[in-house]
C-alpha positions in Angstrom: 26.0 -5.9 7.2 29.6 -4.5 7.1 30.7 -1.6 4.9 34.0 -0.1 3.9 34.9 3.2 5.4 34.1 6.2 3.2 37.8 7.0 2.5 38.4 3.4 1.1 35.1 3.6 -0.9 36.3 6.9 -2.5 39.7 5.4 -3.3 38.2 2.4 -5.0 35.5 4.5 -6.8 38.2 6.7 -8.2 39.7 3.6 -9.9 36.5 2.0 -11.1 34.4 5.0 -12.1 36.1 5.3 -15.5 34.6 1.9 -16.4 31.0 3.1 -15.7 28.7 5.2 -17.9 28.8 9.0 -17.4 27.2 10.3 -14.2 26.8 6.7 -12.8 29.6 6.6 -10.2 28.2 3.8 -8.1 30.1 1.4 -5.9 28.0 -1.7 -5.2 29.6 -4.4 -3.0 28.9 -7.2 -0.5 31.3 -8.1 2.3 31.2 -11.7 3.7 33.8 -12.7 6.2 37.1 -11.8 4.6 35.8 -11.6 1.0 34.3 -8.6 -0.8 32.4 -8.8 -4.1 31.9 -5.7 -6.3 29.0 -5.7 -8.7 28.9 -3.7 -11.9 26.1 -4.0 -14.5 27.3 -5.1 -18.0 25.4 -2.1 -19.4 27.7 0.2 -17.4 30.5 -0.2 -19.9 33.7 -2.2 -19.9 35.3 -4.8 -17.7 38.0 -3.5 -15.4 41.6 -4.1 -16.4 43.9 -6.4 -14.6 46.1 -3.5 -13.6 43.2 -1.7 -12.0 42.0 -4.9 -10.3 45.4 -5.1 -8.7 45.1 -1.4 -7.5 41.8 -2.3 -5.8 43.4 -5.4 -4.2 46.2 -3.2 -2.9 43.8 -0.8 -1.3 42.0 -3.7 0.4 45.4 -5.1 1.4 44.3 -8.4 -0.2 44.2 -10.3 -3.5 42.0 -10.5 -6.5 40.2 -13.9 -6.5 38.3 -13.8 -9.8 35.6 -12.4 -12.0 32.4 -13.8 -13.3 29.3 -12.6 -15.2 26.0 -13.4 -13.5 22.6 -12.0 -14.3 23.8 -9.2 -16.6 26.5 -8.0 -14.2 30.2 -8.3 -13.6 31.2 -9.7 -10.2 34.7 -9.1 -9.0 35.8 -11.0 -5.9 38.7 -10.1 -3.6 40.1 -11.5 -0.4 40.5 -8.7 2.1 43.3 -8.1 4.6 41.9 -4.9 6.1 
């Protein structure tokens, strides 16, 4: 199973943590080939804005592919270039 490097994880977490409940600060994701999916429970708070999704895509040197709600969680998909 592949993981992002710690510096990249910290950059992305700095963007998405404001959408999570206080003291949660989790970054859950799954990497498959050139796609990465981030998972965020609906109970955590708000959906991430388009502007912040673009910031995450820029960090990944990729593009935002879409968002869906499955099993009480948001799933944000990105194509990665890194």
